[in-house]
C-alpha positions as CSV (number, residue, x, y, z in Angstrom):
1,M,1.4,-29.0,29.1
2,L,1.9,-25.6,29.2
3,P,2.7,-23.7,32.3
4,H,0.1,-21.6,34.3
5,K,0.6,-18.0,33.9
6,I,0.8,-16.5,37.5
7,T,-1.4,-13.4,37.5
8,K,-0.9,-11.1,40.5
9,P,-3.7,-9.2,42.2
10,R,-3.8,-5.4,40.7
11,K,-3.1,-2.8,43.0
12,V,-5.9,0.0,43.4
13,L,-3.9,3.1,42.7
14,L,-6.5,5.8,43.3
15,T,-8.4,5.7,46.5
16,K,-12.0,7.4,46.4
17,M,-12.5,10.0,49.1
18,E,-16.0,10.8,50.4
19,N,-14.9,14.3,50.6
20,P,-11.5,15.5,49.6
21,A,-11.7,19.0,51.0
22,E,-11.9,17.2,54.5
23,H,-8.9,15.2,53.9
24,K,-6.6,16.5,56.2
25,T,-2.7,16.8,55.3
26,R,-0.5,14.3,57.1
27,N,2.2,15.8,59.0
28,D,4.5,13.3,58.7
29,S,5.0,13.5,54.9
30,K,8.5,14.3,53.0
31,A,6.6,17.5,51.8
32,M,5.1,19.0,54.6
33,K,8.4,18.8,56.5
34,I,10.1,20.5,53.6
35,M,7.6,22.9,53.4
36,E,7.4,23.6,57.3
37,R,11.4,24.2,57.0
38,M,10.7,27.1,54.5
39,G,8.5,28.7,57.1
40,F,5.1,27.3,56.3
41,A,2.7,27.1,59.1
42,H,-1.1,25.2,59.1
43,G,-3.7,28.3,58.5
44,E,-1.5,30.4,56.9
45,G,-1.4,31.3,53.1
46,L,1.6,30.5,50.8
47,G,3.6,33.1,49.2
48,K,5.9,35.9,50.3
49,N,3.8,37.9,52.3
50,K,1.2,35.0,53.4
51,Q,-1.2,36.3,51.0
52,G,-2.1,32.9,49.3
53,I,-4.8,30.5,49.7
54,T,-5.0,28.6,52.9
55,A,-7.3,25.8,52.0
56,P,-5.7,22.9,49.8
57,I,-6.8,22.5,46.4
58,V,-9.8,20.4,46.2
59,P,-9.1,17.5,43.7
60,R,-11.8,16.5,41.1
61,S,-12.6,13.1,40.0
62,R,-12.2,11.9,36.8
63,I,-14.2,9.8,34.4
64,G,-12.1,7.8,31.9
65,R,-8.9,8.6,30.5
66,R,-10.2,12.6,29.4
67,G,-7.7,15.3,30.2
68,L,-7.6,17.2,33.3
69,G,-10.6,20.2,33.5
70,I,-12.7,18.6,30.4
71,E,-16.4,20.0,30.4
72,T,-17.9,17.8,27.7
73,E,-21.3,19.0,27.5
74,Q,-20.1,22.8,27.3
75,Q,-17.5,22.5,24.9
76,Q,-19.8,20.2,22.6
77,K,-22.7,22.6,22.7
78,E,-20.0,25.5,21.7
79,F,-18.2,23.5,18.9
80,E,-21.4,22.7,17.7
81,S,-23.1,26.7,17.9
82,I,-19.9,27.4,15.9
83,L,-20.3,24.6,13.3
84,N,-23.9,25.7,12.7
85,S,-22.6,29.2,12.1
86,E,-20.2,28.2,9.8
87,L,-22.9,26.1,7.7
88,E,-24.9,29.0,7.7
89,S,-25.4,30.4,3.8
90,K,-23.9,33.8,3.8
91,P,-24.6,35.9,0.8
92,V,-21.6,37.9,-0.8
93,Q,-21.8,40.4,-3.4
94,E,-18.7,41.3,-5.3
95,T,-18.4,44.0,-7.8
96,P,-15.5,43.4,-9.8
97,E,-13.3,46.9,-10.5
98,W,-11.3,46.9,-13.6
99,L,-8.4,49.2,-14.0
100,E,-8.4,51.9,-16.8
101,C,-6.4,51.4,-19.5
102,S,-6.0,53.0,-23.3
103,E,-6.6,50.9,-26.4
104,S,-2.5,50.9,-27.2
105,Q,-1.9,49.5,-23.7
106,R,-4.7,46.5,-24.4
107,N,-2.9,45.9,-27.6
108,S,0.5,45.6,-26.3
109,I,-0.3,43.5,-23.5
110,I,-2.4,40.9,-25.7
111,E,0.7,40.9,-28.3
112,H,2.9,39.8,-25.2
113,Q,1.2,36.7,-24.7
């Protein structure tokens, strides 16, 4: 009889917030304590002269395993427009220009081949 495989319930690593902008930063986090020691105060911007943004960066949810910031519809349209422009037939007119040479030069070139 084969032993039964024991499976642990999987933990959900990412939680979905209704509105990430309303998510308040925890004051008891290690990162907040370090930032406060470096002079950060709530409502002030980051930077030497407090000129940075005051609101936290809003995370965007991702669908699937695609990279951050992917914009599929817009990128697909741009790709198709580039592809279509490359497939267009573009007439090219070439006119060869030959160097002038004397009959003796031409004969010497032919003899050396």
